[in-house]
C-alpha positions in Angstrom: 48.3 -22.4 65.8 45.1 -21.3 67.5 44.7 -20.7 71.2 43.7 -23.8 73.1 40.3 -24.0 74.7 40.2 -26.0 77.9 37.4 -27.3 80.1 37.5 -29.0 83.5 34.0 -30.3 83.3 33.8 -33.9 84.4 32.7 -36.5 81.9 31.3 -39.1 84.3 29.2 -36.9 86.5 31.7 -36.6 89.4 34.1 -33.9 90.3 37.6 -34.3 88.8 40.3 -35.2 91.2 42.6 -32.4 92.4 45.5 -31.7 89.9 44.0 -33.8 87.1 44.6 -32.2 83.6 41.6 -30.6 81.9 40.4 -31.5 78.4 42.1 -29.3 75.8 40.9 -28.6 72.3 42.7 -26.4 69.8 42.7 -25.9 66.0 45.8 -26.4 63.9 46.9 -23.8 61.3 50.0 -23.5 59.3 51.2 -27.2 59.2 51.8 -28.6 55.8 49.4 -31.4 54.9 51.8 -34.3 55.1 53.4 -32.9 58.3 49.9 -32.6 59.8 49.1 -36.2 58.7 52.3 -37.5 60.4 51.5 -35.5 63.6 48.0 -37.0 63.8 49.2 -40.5 63.0 51.6 -40.3 65.9 48.7 -40.3 68.3 48.5 -44.0 67.8 52.2 -44.5 68.5 53.2 -41.8 70.9 51.8 -40.1 74.0 53.1 -36.7 72.8 50.6 -33.9 72.4 49.9 -32.5 68.9 51.9 -29.3 69.8 54.9 -31.4 70.9 54.7 -33.6 67.8 54.6 -30.7 65.4 57.6 -29.1 67.1 59.8 -32.2 66.5 58.6 -33.0 63.0 60.4 -31.8 59.9 59.3 -32.4 56.3 62.2 -34.9 56.0 61.0 -36.9 59.0 57.4 -36.9 57.6 58.5 -38.2 54.3 60.6 -41.0 55.9 57.6 -41.9 58.2 55.1 -42.0 55.3 57.4 -44.0 53.0 57.6 -46.6 55.8 54.1 -46.8 57.2 52.1 -45.8 54.2 53.9 -47.6 51.3 55.7 -50.4 53.1 53.2 -51.3 55.9 50.1 -50.4 54.0 48.6 -48.0 56.7 46.5 -46.2 54.0 44.3 -44.4 56.5 47.3 -42.1 57.3 46.7 -40.3 54.0 43.1 -39.5 55.1 44.7 -37.0 57.5 46.4 -34.9 54.8 43.8 -32.6 53.2 44.8 -30.7 50.1 43.1 -27.8 48.3 43.5 -27.7 44.5 42.3 -25.3 41.8 41.6 -26.8 38.4 41.0 -24.2 35.7 40.1 -24.3 32.0 39.1 -27.9 31.8 36.1 -29.1 29.8 32.7 -29.8 31.5 33.2 -33.4 30.5 36.5 -33.6 32.3 35.0 -31.8 35.3 32.3 -34.5 35.5 35.0 -37.2 35.7 36.9 -35.2 38.3 33.8 -34.8 40.5 32.8 -38.5 40.1 34.3 -39.4 43.4 32.3 -40.2 46.5 34.8 -38.6 49.0 35.1 -35.5 46.9 34.4 -31.9 48.1 34.4 -29.1 45.7 32.7 -26.4 43.7 32.4 -25.9 39.9 31.5 -22.8 37.9 27.8 -22.6 37.7 26.2 -22.7 34.3 23.1 -21.3 35.9 24.6 -18.1 37.3 27.5 -17.4 34.9 27.7 -16.4 31.3 29.8 -19.0 29.4 29.9 -17.3 26.0 33.5 -16.3 26.3 34.8 -19.4 28.1 36.1 -21.2 25.1 36.2 -24.9 24.6 38.5 -27.9 24.6 39.6 -29.2 21.2 40.8 -32.8 21.1 43.6 -34.0 18.8 42.1 -35.2 15.5 45.4 -36.0 13.9 46.4 -34.9 10.4 42.8 -35.1 9.0 41.4 -31.5 8.9 37.8 -32.4 8.0 36.8 -33.8 11.5 38.5 -30.8 13.1 36.6 -28.3 11.0 33.2 -30.1 11.6 33.9 -30.2 15.3 34.7 -26.5 15.5 31.8 -25.5 13.3 29.4 -27.5 15.5 30.7 -26.1 18.8 30.8 -22.5 17.4 27.1 -23.0 16.3 26.1 -24.2 19.7 27.8 -21.2 21.4 26.1 -18.8 18.9 22.7 -20.2 19.7 23.5 -20.2 23.5 24.4 -16.4 23.3 21.3 -15.6 21.2 18.9 -17.5 23.4 20.4 -16.1 26.6 19.9 -12.5 25.4 16.4 -13.1 24.1 15.3 -14.9 27.2 16.6 -12.1 29.4 14.7 -9.4 27.3 11.6 -11.6 27.5 11.8 -12.0 31.3 12.3 -8.3 31.7 9.1 -7.7 29.7 7.0 -10.1 31.8 8.6 -9.6 35.2 8.3 -6.1 36.7 11.1 -5.0 39.1 9.9 -4.9 42.7 10.2 -1.4 44.1 12.5 -2.5 46.9 14.8 -4.4 44.7 18.0 -2.8 43.3 18.5 -2.7 39.6 21.7 -4.8 39.5 20.1 -7.5 41.7 17.0 -7.5 39.5 19.1 -7.9 36.3 21.3 -10.5 37.9 18.3 -12.6 39.0 16.7 -12.5 35.5 20.0 -13.3 33.8 20.3 -16.4 36.0 16.9 -17.5 34.9 17.8 -17.0 31.3 21.1 -18.9 31.7 19.1 -21.7 33.4 17.3 -22.2 30.1 20.1 -21.6 27.6 22.7 -23.6 29.4 21.4 -26.8 27.9 23.0 -25.7 24.6 26.5 -25.7 26.1 28.5 -28.6 24.7 30.5 -30.8 27.1 33.6 -29.3 25.5 32.9 -25.9 27.2 35.7 -24.8 29.4 34.9 -24.5 33.1 36.9 -24.3 36.4 36.5 -25.9 39.8 38.1 -26.2 43.2 38.4 -29.3 45.2 39.4 -30.3 48.7 40.4 -33.9 49.1 42.5 -36.1 51.4 45.7 -37.5 49.9 44.3 -41.1 49.7 41.3 -39.9 47.7 43.6 -37.8 45.5 45.9 -40.8 44.9 42.9 -42.8 43.8 41.5 -40.0 41.7 44.8 -39.4 39.9 45.0 -43.1 39.1 41.5 -43.1 37.8 42.1 -40.1 35.6 45.3 -41.5 34.2 43.4 -44.7 33.2 40.7 -42.8 31.3 39.9 -43.2 27.6 40.0 -39.5 26.9 43.3 -37.8 26.3 42.2 -34.6 28.1 41.3 -36.5 31.2 44.6 -38.4 31.2 46.5 -35.1 30.9 44.5 -33.7 33.8 45.6 -36.6 35.9 49.2 -35.8 35.2 48.6 -32.1 36.0 47.0 -33.0 39.4 49.9 -35.2 40.3 52.4 -32.5 39.4 50.4 -29.9 41.4 50.5 -32.1 44.5 54.2 -32.9 44.3 55.6 -29.6 43.2 55.6 -26.1 44.8 52.2 -24.9 45.8 50.8 -21.3 45.3 51.5 -19.3 48.4 48.7 -16.7 48.8 50.8 -14.7 51.2 53.9 -14.6 49.0 53.7 -10.9 48.0 53.0 -9.6 51.5 55.6 -11.8 53.1 58.2 -10.8 50.4 57.6 -7.2 51.3 58.0 -8.0 55.0 61.2 -9.9 54.4 62.7 -6.9 52.5 61.8 -4.6 55.4 63.4 -7.0 57.9 66.5 -7.3 55.6 66.9 -3.6 55.6 67.2 -3.7 59.4 69.2 -6.9 59.6 70.5 -8.8 56.6 71.0 -11.9 58.9 67.4 -11.8 60.1 66.2 -11.0 56.6 67.8 -14.2 55.3 66.3 -16.2 58.1 62.9 -14.7 57.5 63.1 -15.5 53.7 64.0 -19.1 54.5 61.0 -19.5 56.8 58.4 -17.4 55.1 59.1 -17.9 51.4 60.2 -21.5 51.2 58.5 -23.7 48.7 55.8 -25.9 50.1 54.8 -29.1 48.3 51.4 -30.2 49.7 51.8 -34.0 49.0 55.3 -34.8 47.7 55.2 -38.3 49.2 51.6 -39.7 49.3 50.7 -39.4 45.6 54.1 -39.8 44.0 53.3 -43.4 43.0 49.8 -42.7 41.6 49.9 -44.4 38.2 47.4 -45.7 35.6 45.3 -48.5 36.9 45.8 -51.6 34.7 42.6 -53.2 36.0 40.4 -50.2 34.9 42.1 -50.1 31.4 41.8 -53.9 30.8 38.2 -54.0 32.1 37.1 -51.3 29.7 38.8 -53.1 26.8 37.2 -56.4 27.7 33.7 -54.9 28.1 34.0 -53.1 24.7 35.0 -56.5 23.1 32.1 -58.3 24.8 29.6 -55.6 23.7 30.9 -55.8 20.1 30.6 -59.6 20.1 27.2 -59.6 21.8 25.5 -57.1 19.4 27.5 -58.5 16.4 27.3 -55.2 14.5 23.5 -55.3 14.3 21.7 -52.1 13.5 21.0 -49.7 16.4 17.4 -49.7 17.4 15.5 -46.5 17.5 14.7 -45.5 21.0 12.8 -42.6 22.7 14.7 -40.5 25.2 12.9 -42.1 28.1 11.8 -45.7 28.3 9.9 -47.5 31.0 11.4 -51.0 31.3 9.8 -54.2 32.6 11.6 -56.2 35.3 14.3 -58.5 34.2 16.3 -61.1 36.1 19.2 -59.6 38.1 21.9 -61.3 36.0 20.6 -59.7 32.9 20.3 -56.3 34.5 23.9 -56.5 35.8 25.3 -57.6 32.4 23.4 -54.9 30.5 24.4 -52.2 33.0 28.1 -53.1 32.7 28.0 -53.1 28.9 25.8 -49.9 28.5 28.6 -47.3 28.7 30.9 -49.2 26.4 28.7 -49.2 23.2 26.2 -46.9 21.5 23.2 -49.3 21.7 20.0 -48.5 23.7 19.8 -50.2 27.1 16.7 -52.2 26.0 18.5 -53.6 23.0 21.6 -54.6 25.1 19.3 -56.2 27.7 17.5 -58.3 25.0 20.7 -59.4 23.4 22.1 -60.4 26.8 19.1 -62.5 27.6 19.1 -64.2 24.1 22.9 -64.9 24.4 22.5 -66.4 27.8 19.6 -68.7 26.8 21.5 -69.7 23.6 24.6 -70.7 25.4 22.9 -72.2 28.5 19.4 -73.5 27.6 19.0 -74.8 31.1 19.6 -71.4 32.6 16.8 -70.3 35.0 16.4 -66.6 35.7 16.6 -65.5 39.3 14.8 -62.4 40.5 16.8 -61.2 43.5 20.3 -61.3 44.9 19.4 -63.9 47.6 18.7 -66.4 44.8 22.0 -65.9 43.0 24.4 -68.9 42.8 27.8 -68.7 44.3 29.3 -68.8 40.8 28.1 -66.3 38.1 25.4 -67.8 36.0 26.0 -65.4 33.1 28.1 -67.3 30.5 30.4 -64.6 29.3 
């Protein structure tokens, strides 16, 4: 725990009365995430200081408290106080996009701009007993990686030819800069299956929601990742000080076996960062059912019609809000262009409700949805 910083400066412009306590500010270090969350939550129910609360709290007390107030009483904000650092390695770029698709997420992923991904490997989904799709998949990915490597090398040589090294610049910095420029061009050939790594720091409530979202996903890799995140939060965490503390424990044990045993118990104990707050994170039936229904609606709406040709970028005219909402919801659940989905949505609406009148903004929307799905 860090040293406290105190100040006796008055907050209302007057001198503090004699003997009044001064403001105290101190950082907390070494408390397990759920213990820290419990200690902070106690501010609302106790007049104890943080130091006093941390002294009296054990992991067992924290778990009992969280089971009562978090799960039974629904005080979900308590989990916002438990911050957890997680390393996620060798997942596909596609899975990394899903992991990072969280508004309250803080993290960092391997940069395709600054790193060479030619030896990263890639994720291979389960194609079942049919070997032909698997062979086609691997041939396609391998071809993309081969082109990625070739273009990276060629672009680097070209940049060296047209970009003289400044006299004050070191050779390794010069090459590193030009390689980054080359990767910035070639990285668009990397398939979404490419393996990457990322680190994230989230609070336990966000992690619980994230795990539930991952477990509800359509892709097997992403669902498996949800299981791994849940396991990482509820089982023993990696202790970065384990080796140095193990050496210290052995030296203490050589002097005093009794103190050595105590030091081992305190310093080398297993720490689970969130054994309580995410243990009930399960697949979200609402997400799963909503995806299923939207796929069915898209299939019925387009009725297996041919997919229109569409350029990469299309400038769209304004449409009524109801049509835009319907088309946006259906877009990710089928392979049709947005303009085709929007046209089908409008035709369907007019066909079922000839008296339907388009509304141009949210203030004109009726209390009940006008779109007759």
